[in-house]
C-alpha positions as CSV (number, residue, x, y, z in Angstrom):
1,M,6.1,-67.6,-68.9
2,T,9.7,-66.3,-69.1
3,V,11.4,-66.7,-72.4
4,K,14.7,-68.7,-72.1
5,F,17.8,-68.4,-74.2
6,G,20.6,-70.9,-74.2
7,Y,23.0,-72.9,-76.4
8,G,24.0,-76.4,-77.1
9,S,27.5,-77.1,-76.0
10,P,30.1,-79.1,-77.8
11,D,30.5,-82.5,-76.0
12,H,33.5,-84.3,-77.5
13,V,36.4,-85.1,-75.1
14,R,38.7,-83.1,-77.3
15,D,36.5,-80.0,-76.8
16,V,36.9,-79.8,-73.0
17,D,38.7,-76.4,-73.0
18,A,36.2,-74.9,-75.4
19,I,33.3,-76.3,-73.3
20,L,34.5,-74.7,-70.1
21,R,35.3,-71.4,-71.9
22,L,31.9,-71.2,-73.6
23,A,30.0,-71.9,-70.3
24,E,31.9,-69.3,-68.4
25,Q,31.3,-66.7,-71.1
26,A,27.6,-67.6,-71.4
27,D,27.3,-67.2,-67.7
28,R,28.9,-63.7,-67.8
29,D,26.8,-62.7,-70.8
30,G,23.5,-63.6,-69.1
31,L,22.3,-66.6,-71.1
32,D,19.8,-68.8,-69.3
33,H,20.9,-72.4,-70.0
34,V,23.4,-74.7,-71.6
35,S,22.6,-78.2,-72.8
36,L,24.7,-81.3,-73.5
37,S,23.7,-84.6,-75.2
38,D,23.4,-88.0,-73.6
39,H,24.9,-90.8,-75.8
40,P,27.0,-92.9,-73.5
41,Y,27.4,-95.6,-76.1
42,V,29.7,-93.2,-78.1
43,A,33.2,-93.5,-76.7
44,D,34.5,-90.0,-77.4
45,L,31.6,-88.0,-76.1
46,L,31.6,-86.7,-72.5
47,D,29.0,-88.2,-70.2
48,G,26.1,-85.7,-70.2
49,Y,25.5,-85.8,-66.4
50,A,29.2,-85.6,-65.5
51,A,29.6,-82.6,-67.8
52,V,26.4,-80.9,-66.6
53,G,27.5,-81.2,-63.0
54,F,30.9,-79.8,-63.7
55,L,29.5,-76.8,-65.7
56,L,27.1,-76.0,-62.9
57,G,30.0,-75.9,-60.5
58,R,32.0,-73.6,-62.8
59,T,29.1,-71.1,-63.3
60,E,26.9,-68.9,-61.0
61,R,23.7,-68.1,-62.9
62,L,23.6,-70.5,-65.9
63,S,21.1,-73.4,-65.8
64,A,22.1,-76.7,-67.4
65,F,20.4,-79.8,-68.7
66,V,20.9,-83.0,-70.7
67,N,19.2,-82.6,-74.1
68,V,17.7,-85.1,-73.5
69,T,18.3,-87.8,-70.9
70,N,18.5,-91.3,-72.4
71,L,16.0,-92.8,-70.0
72,P,16.6,-96.5,-70.6
73,L,20.2,-96.0,-69.5
74,R,19.4,-93.9,-66.4
75,P,16.7,-95.6,-64.3
76,A,14.2,-93.1,-63.0
77,P,14.7,-93.6,-59.2
78,V,18.5,-93.0,-59.6
79,L,17.8,-90.2,-62.0
80,A,15.5,-88.6,-59.4
81,R,18.3,-88.7,-56.8
82,T,20.8,-87.3,-59.4
83,A,18.3,-84.5,-60.1
84,S,17.9,-83.7,-56.4
85,A,21.7,-83.6,-55.9
86,L,22.3,-81.3,-58.9
87,S,19.5,-79.0,-57.9
88,A,20.7,-78.7,-54.3
89,L,24.4,-78.2,-55.3
90,S,23.5,-75.6,-57.9
91,G,20.9,-73.6,-56.1
92,G,18.1,-74.8,-58.3
93,R,19.8,-74.3,-61.7
94,F,19.4,-77.9,-62.9
95,I,16.7,-78.7,-65.5
96,L,15.7,-82.3,-66.2
97,G,15.6,-82.9,-69.9
98,I,14.2,-86.3,-70.6
99,G,13.1,-88.5,-73.5
100,A,11.8,-92.0,-73.9
101,G,15.0,-93.1,-75.6
102,G,15.9,-93.3,-79.2
103,A,18.3,-95.7,-81.1
104,M,17.4,-98.8,-79.1
105,D,19.9,-100.8,-81.1
106,R,22.7,-98.7,-79.7
107,I,21.2,-98.4,-76.2
108,T,21.2,-102.2,-75.9
109,T,25.0,-102.3,-76.5
110,M,25.3,-100.9,-73.0
111,G,23.8,-104.1,-71.6
112,V,20.2,-103.1,-70.9
113,P,17.3,-105.1,-72.3
114,A,15.4,-103.8,-75.3
115,Q,12.0,-102.2,-74.8
116,R,9.1,-102.0,-77.1
117,P,8.0,-98.5,-78.1
118,A,4.8,-98.8,-76.0
119,E,6.9,-99.8,-72.9
120,Q,9.3,-96.9,-73.5
121,V,6.4,-94.4,-73.5
122,E,4.9,-95.9,-70.3
123,A,8.3,-95.8,-68.5
124,F,8.8,-92.2,-69.8
125,E,5.6,-91.0,-68.2
126,E,6.2,-92.9,-65.0
127,A,9.7,-91.5,-64.8
128,M,8.4,-87.9,-64.7
129,Q,5.9,-88.8,-62.1
130,L,8.5,-90.6,-60.0
131,V,11.0,-87.7,-60.2
132,R,8.3,-85.4,-58.7
133,A,7.3,-88.0,-56.2
134,L,10.9,-88.3,-55.0
135,S,11.2,-84.6,-54.6
136,A,10.0,-82.3,-51.8
137,G,6.3,-82.7,-51.1
138,G,6.2,-86.0,-53.1
139,D,4.8,-89.4,-52.0
140,P,6.7,-92.1,-53.9
141,A,5.0,-95.3,-54.8
142,P,5.8,-98.3,-57.0
143,T,4.8,-98.2,-60.6
144,K,4.7,-100.8,-63.4
145,H,8.2,-100.1,-64.7
146,Y,9.7,-98.9,-61.4
147,P,8.6,-101.2,-58.6
148,I,10.5,-99.2,-55.9
149,G,10.5,-100.1,-52.2
150,A,10.0,-97.9,-49.3
151,L,11.7,-94.7,-50.4
152,K,11.4,-91.2,-49.0
153,A,11.2,-88.0,-51.0
154,A,14.3,-85.7,-50.9
155,A,13.9,-82.3,-49.3
156,V,14.6,-80.6,-52.6
157,P,12.1,-79.1,-55.0
158,A,11.5,-81.0,-58.2
159,P,13.4,-79.5,-61.2
160,L,11.7,-78.2,-64.3
161,I,11.1,-81.1,-66.7
162,W,11.6,-80.5,-70.4
163,T,10.9,-83.4,-72.7
164,G,12.0,-84.4,-76.1
165,S,8.9,-86.2,-77.4
166,N,7.8,-87.0,-81.0
167,G,5.1,-89.7,-81.2
168,P,1.4,-89.1,-80.2
169,K,1.6,-91.1,-77.0
170,S,4.8,-89.4,-75.7
171,L,3.4,-86.0,-76.7
172,A,0.3,-86.7,-74.7
173,A,2.5,-87.7,-71.7
174,T,4.3,-84.4,-72.1
175,G,1.0,-82.6,-71.9
176,R,0.0,-84.4,-68.7
177,Q,3.4,-84.2,-66.9
178,A,6.0,-81.8,-68.3
179,D,6.9,-78.2,-67.8
180,G,8.4,-77.8,-71.3
181,W,8.5,-79.5,-74.7
182,I,11.5,-79.6,-77.0
183,P,10.2,-80.4,-80.5
184,G,12.0,-83.3,-82.2
185,R,14.2,-83.0,-85.2
186,A,14.8,-79.3,-84.6
187,A,11.3,-78.5,-85.8
188,D,10.2,-74.9,-85.4
189,W,7.0,-73.0,-85.1
190,L,6.5,-73.0,-88.9
191,S,6.9,-76.7,-89.4
192,D,4.3,-79.4,-90.1
193,R,5.7,-81.3,-87.1
194,Y,4.9,-78.5,-84.7
195,R,1.4,-77.9,-86.2
196,W,0.3,-81.5,-85.6
197,S,2.2,-82.1,-82.4
198,R,1.4,-79.1,-80.3
199,P,-2.4,-79.7,-80.3
200,I,-1.8,-83.2,-78.8
201,I,0.1,-81.7,-75.9
202,D,-2.6,-79.1,-75.4
203,E,-5.5,-81.5,-75.4
204,A,-3.7,-83.9,-73.0
205,A,-2.9,-81.0,-70.6
206,L,-6.6,-79.8,-70.6
207,A,-7.8,-83.4,-70.0
208,V,-6.0,-83.5,-66.6
209,G,-6.9,-80.0,-65.6
210,R,-3.8,-78.2,-66.7
211,K,-3.5,-75.2,-69.0
212,P,-1.7,-75.6,-72.4
213,S,0.5,-72.7,-71.3
214,D,1.8,-74.9,-68.4
215,V,3.9,-76.7,-71.1
216,A,6.3,-74.2,-72.6
217,T,7.8,-74.8,-76.0
218,I,11.6,-74.5,-76.1
219,Y,13.2,-75.0,-79.5
220,N,16.5,-76.6,-80.4
221,F,17.4,-74.1,-83.0
222,P,20.3,-74.8,-85.4
223,G,21.6,-72.2,-87.8
224,A,24.5,-70.0,-88.8
225,I,25.0,-66.6,-87.3
226,T,26.7,-64.7,-90.1
227,A,28.5,-61.4,-89.9
228,T,26.5,-60.0,-92.8
229,P,22.9,-60.5,-94.0
230,V,22.1,-63.5,-96.2
231,R,19.6,-63.6,-99.2
232,R,17.6,-66.5,-97.8
233,T,17.1,-67.3,-94.1
234,R,15.1,-70.5,-94.8
235,D,15.8,-73.4,-97.2
236,D,13.5,-74.8,-99.9
237,E,11.7,-77.0,-97.2
238,G,11.1,-74.0,-95.0
239,R,13.7,-74.8,-92.3
240,W,15.6,-72.0,-90.7
241,I,19.3,-71.9,-91.9
242,G,20.4,-68.6,-90.3
243,G,21.5,-65.1,-91.2
244,S,22.9,-62.0,-89.7
245,P,22.2,-60.9,-86.1
246,A,19.5,-58.5,-87.4
247,Q,17.8,-61.4,-89.3
248,W,17.9,-63.6,-86.2
249,I,16.5,-60.8,-84.0
250,E,13.6,-60.3,-86.4
251,E,12.8,-64.0,-86.6
252,L,13.0,-64.8,-82.9
253,T,11.1,-61.7,-81.8
254,D,8.3,-62.7,-84.1
255,A,8.4,-66.3,-82.9
256,V,7.8,-65.2,-79.3
257,L,5.3,-62.5,-79.9
258,N,3.2,-64.1,-82.6
259,H,3.8,-67.9,-82.3
260,G,4.2,-68.4,-78.5
261,A,7.8,-69.6,-78.5
262,A,9.1,-69.8,-74.9
263,G,12.7,-70.5,-75.4
264,F,15.6,-71.3,-77.8
265,T,18.7,-73.4,-77.6
266,L,21.2,-72.3,-80.2
267,F,23.2,-74.9,-82.1
268,P,25.6,-73.0,-84.3
269,R,26.1,-74.1,-87.9
270,G,28.2,-72.8,-90.8
271,S,31.8,-71.9,-91.3
272,D,32.4,-69.2,-88.5
273,P,33.9,-70.6,-85.3
274,Y,31.5,-71.9,-82.7
275,D,32.6,-69.5,-80.0
276,V,32.2,-66.5,-82.3
277,Q,28.7,-67.5,-83.1
278,V,27.8,-68.1,-79.4
279,A,29.2,-64.6,-78.6
280,R,27.1,-63.0,-81.3
281,W,24.1,-64.9,-79.9
282,S,24.7,-63.9,-76.3
283,Q,26.0,-60.4,-76.8
284,E,24.0,-59.1,-79.8
285,I,20.9,-61.3,-80.6
286,V,19.6,-62.3,-77.2
287,P,19.7,-58.8,-75.7
288,A,18.0,-57.3,-78.7
289,V,15.3,-60.0,-78.7
290,R,14.7,-59.4,-75.0
291,A,14.4,-55.7,-75.6
292,G,11.9,-56.2,-78.4
293,I,9.8,-58.6,-76.3
294,N,9.9,-56.1,-73.3
295,R,8.6,-53.3,-75.5
296,E,5.7,-55.4,-76.7
297,S,5.0,-57.8,-73.9
298,P,6.9,-57.1,-70.6
299,A,5.3,-60.1,-68.9
300,L,7.3,-62.5,-71.0
301,L,10.6,-61.4,-69.4
């Protein structure tokens, strides 16, 4: 397991200059990934896949993914071909972030039929299987929700698959199929949501002959990076709210070494400018956390 550090990009059409500037800076600073959202029913948000493709073309080392793909709006066979193209064009820097699809009332405004939750979870697991089957070494076959015809696998390795899953059935699908899990609602390693969710993933992985460690946990991690220390880094409900670089370094190093965290995607909060906080993240916090991990557990880097 290699610990990954990235950031969540702005994604409004008015933010294009900042989006490009941040990605190029993150690439120079050695961050691992950038993510964008997937809400095509919102008129003023950039399309996640168009933006990811553009950012991969503007960078050299940075991976990119949609956090997470709105599956009902992106049918799995087409999604698999998109993944193959982005992987090939970027030299393997594309990550497939995928979810079953939330906000069905908004999804249906795009002209797709509504799905029941059980159908969404079935399609979610089938989609992960189909993406791999349509990648190098795969053997694509029809499924219940994707009755494909005679398709051949692309000669491109399958991307890493990171899921955003919340309910027990989708968590179990993650355990059986995925390479990484992004806990919902920005839950972290101290949350009740993590404590009851992660065992479901682990048990499902073991049931199909996988190791729990085959599914990394990558946290969407919002918080303010302040210039000076704060009195409290967590709120009354125990959620991380941020602090100085030194406070972040202590928190994240502990999360990796003592709680098995495998990655973090920063979503800056607070009054300081977004780009200032991303710079503190990439230039101060991430190198120090990596150094701390390397001293204690070099295999994680």
